N, C-alpha and C positions, 0 to 999 in steps of 0.2 A: 444599583451597582454598588459593590462594596467600597469602603474607603481605600483599601489596598489597590483595587483596580482603578479607582479614581486618581490616586496618587501616581500610579504608573502612566495613566493617560495624560495627566498634566505634564509629567516629565518628558513624554515622548512627542507631544504635539507642538512643541515650541520650535521655532526656526533655528538652524545652526548658522546664523549670521552674526558676526561679532558686533557687539553694541559699541558704537564709537564713543569716545570721551567727549563730553560737552563742556560748556563753560563752567567755571567753578561756582558752587552754590554758597549761600550764606553760611557762616560759621566754619568755612573751610572744609565742608564735608564732601565736596566733589560734585560730579554730574548728577542731576536730579530730575524730578518731575513736579507737576503742579501740586500733587498731594504732599510731597516732601517739603516743598517750599513754604507751606503754611505752618510747619512746626514752629513752636515758640523758641526764642533764643535760649541758650543754656542758662541755668541758674547762676547767679553771681559767683558762687563758690567754684564753678567749673569754667568760667569765662576765660581765664588765662591758663587753663590746664596745659595746653601745648607748649607754653613757654617754660613750664616747670619740670616737665618729665625728663628723665635721663635717657640719653641715646646710647644704645649698645650695638656692637657690630653684628652683621649677619654672619654667623659662624656655625652653620648646621653641623650636627654630629655626623661622623662617618657612617655610611650606610643608612642614613635617615631618609633618603630618596625624596628630599624636598626639592621643588622646582626652583630654578635660578633665573632671574631676569637676564643675566649675561649669557645664558645658554638656552635661548628660546626655542631651538629646534629639537631639543630632546623630547622624545615621544610622550612621556608622562605629562609634560606641559600642555600638550594639545588637548588631552582629555579634560584637564582641569579648566582650560580656556573654554571648552565646550560647555562644561557645567556652569562656569561663570556667565556665559552668554544666556543660558536658560534662566538663571535666577535674576539676572539683570533685566531680562524681558518681563519676568513676573513683576518686578518692582515698578515697571512703567504702567502696569495694570492695576496695582493695588499697593498701599503703603506698607512695604515690608522692609524692615531694617534690622530687626533682632531675630536671629535664627539659631535654634538649638540643633546641633548635629549629634545624633545618637545611633544606637544599634540595638537589635534585640538581645544579643549576647556578647560576651567579651571576645576580643581577638578577631573582630570583623573589619577593622580598619577605620573606625570613626575618628580617632585622633589624627591619623595620617591624612584623612580627607579634610578634616577641619583646618589643619595648618596649611595644606597645599591650596585649598580653595581661598583661604585668606591671603596667601601670597599671590595667587593669580589675580584676585581683586585689587590688591595693592599695586600691581604693575600698571594699572590704568591711571592716566594722568588725573590728578586732583581727586582721586577716589580714596577717601580716608577710611581705613579699615581697622577695627579692633578685634583681635583674636583673644578670647578669654577662656581660661581653663576652669570650668565649673565642675570638673570631676574631682571633687574634694576627697574622694575615697582612694583612687589610684591614679593620680595625675601623671601625665607623661610629656605634655607639650614643652615644658621647660627643658627636658632632656633633649628633645629634638633640636632646640635652638641653642642648647648649652648655656643657659642663663640660670640665675638663682631662682629657686622656687619661692623664697621668702624675701620681702613681703609680697602678699598677693591677695586674692579674693577673700579668703577667710579673715585675714587681718583687717581688711577694710570693713567688712560686714560687722565685725566685732568691735569696731572703733579703735583699733590698735595702730592703724596707719592711714594717712590721708590718701586720696585717690592719686595724687601726683607722684606718690612714692611707689604705688603698686603697679602703675602702668609704665612700660618702657617703649621707646621708639626704636624700631629696627632700622639701622642706618642704611641710607640709599634706597629706601622704599617709603610708601605711604602706610606701612603696617605698624600698628601699635600692639603690644602684647601685655596681657595681664595673667600672670601665673596663678596657680591654685592657692599658694600661701602656706601658712603654718598648718601642721597636722592637728586635726580636731577630732574629738570623740563622737560628736553628734552632728554630722553634716546636714541631715535633713532639717533638724531644728534651726540650724544657722541659716539655711536657705529659706526658711519660713519667716525670717525676720522682715520687718517692714523695710529695712534698708535694702534688701535684695530686690524687692519689687520696685522700689524707687530708683534703683540703679538701672534696671531695664527700661524704666520710663524716661530717664534723663539722658542716657548715653546717645540715643538717636539725634539729639540736638547737637552732638559733636561729630559723630561718625556716620558715614553713609551705610556701612555694614558693621554689625556686631555679630560675630560668629562664635558660638559657645560650644565647647566640647562638654560632654556630660557622661555620667555613668550609663551602662546599658539599661534599657527599659525594663527587662524582665528580671533584673537582679537587685534593683532598688527603686524606691519611689522618687528619687531625686530628679531624674529626667522628666518624669510626668509633671512634677511641680514646675520645673524650669520651662517646659513647653507651654504651660499655662501662662507664664510671664511673657513669653516671646510671641512674635507675630507669625512665626513659621517654624516648622520642624522638618529636617531632612533625615531620612533613615538610611543607614549604611548596612548593606548585607554582603556576605561573601559567597561568591559563586562556588558551588560544590559543597557548601557547608550549611548555609542558612536554608531552612525549609519554608515552604509557603505557609504552613501552619504556624511556624514561629513568627513570620512576618505578620500574619493576621492577628495573632495574640498581642504582638507588640503594638500594632496600630490601635487595636481595640482597647488597650490599656490607657491610652491617652485621654486626658480630660477634655482637651480641645481637639476638634477636627481640623487641624491646621497643617497637615502633612503636605509639603510642597512637592515632594517626589522621593524616589528611592534610588540610591546610588549603588551600583553593583561593583564590588571590589574583588580583586583576585583573578581577573581574566589573564590568560597566558599571553605573553607578549606577541607570540607569533600569530595569535588569533586577532588581537585588538589593534596592534600597532603597524601591521604590514603596510597599510595604505600610506602612513606617514613616512616610513622608511623609503618606500617607492618614490613618493613625491619629492622628498628632500634629496635623495640620491640623484634623481633626474635633474633637479634644479642646479645641482653643483657640478654636473658634468660639463 
């Protein structure tokens, strides 16, 4: 069976039952499992990170379509809760904490998916989540949240800013955000630095989920490298645009066979959300 079909099978076989929040885990990372509990404590330099980071308000850009904890019945929220349930179930079966979210080509919804999945995860009690923008070529996540792009990932990797300055806490949530940082001329070379690999190794001692946006797979080698650092990869495709051949080439380009699943973006609301509209309208009558 091809890796594409295997990824689709994995994404479809998991139950659509919400994963309940469990007791807080060591290091404040939230509900966990036996494999996660054996992770070492954070390095001394990161031990007091949460006390140092700046808090910023949740102020999404107009028309950003980000889900909101205070409007839980909006239909996009349900789809991201379903995706959250699936990857949380995967985490109970294997130690997955660092996930790269990418797409075969531009404009398929990877950044939209990354941020909304991070928000959905952060709505669970004691579930500490970091959303990091590793698309150092065309970053957009800071625009969705309307926060500064600098300092960020590139500044930390180049030793120009400490981690507590590049990570921001989103007020009212368990979500932390790391923007892309300063514009650089050689993103791939910077991502090849030892500091990048170490960051992926150390962050799971602080966060239950580290969700990373990246450039498209077929347009740069960045996502391939980041996927090799991470414990899992999610591929975002657009209905009516992405072809099976494009998906196959994207998956085959990965150095690691760690595709957790494929997210289909761009479904028409009337096709996808009618069941939720019916349920909530009946509930409110």
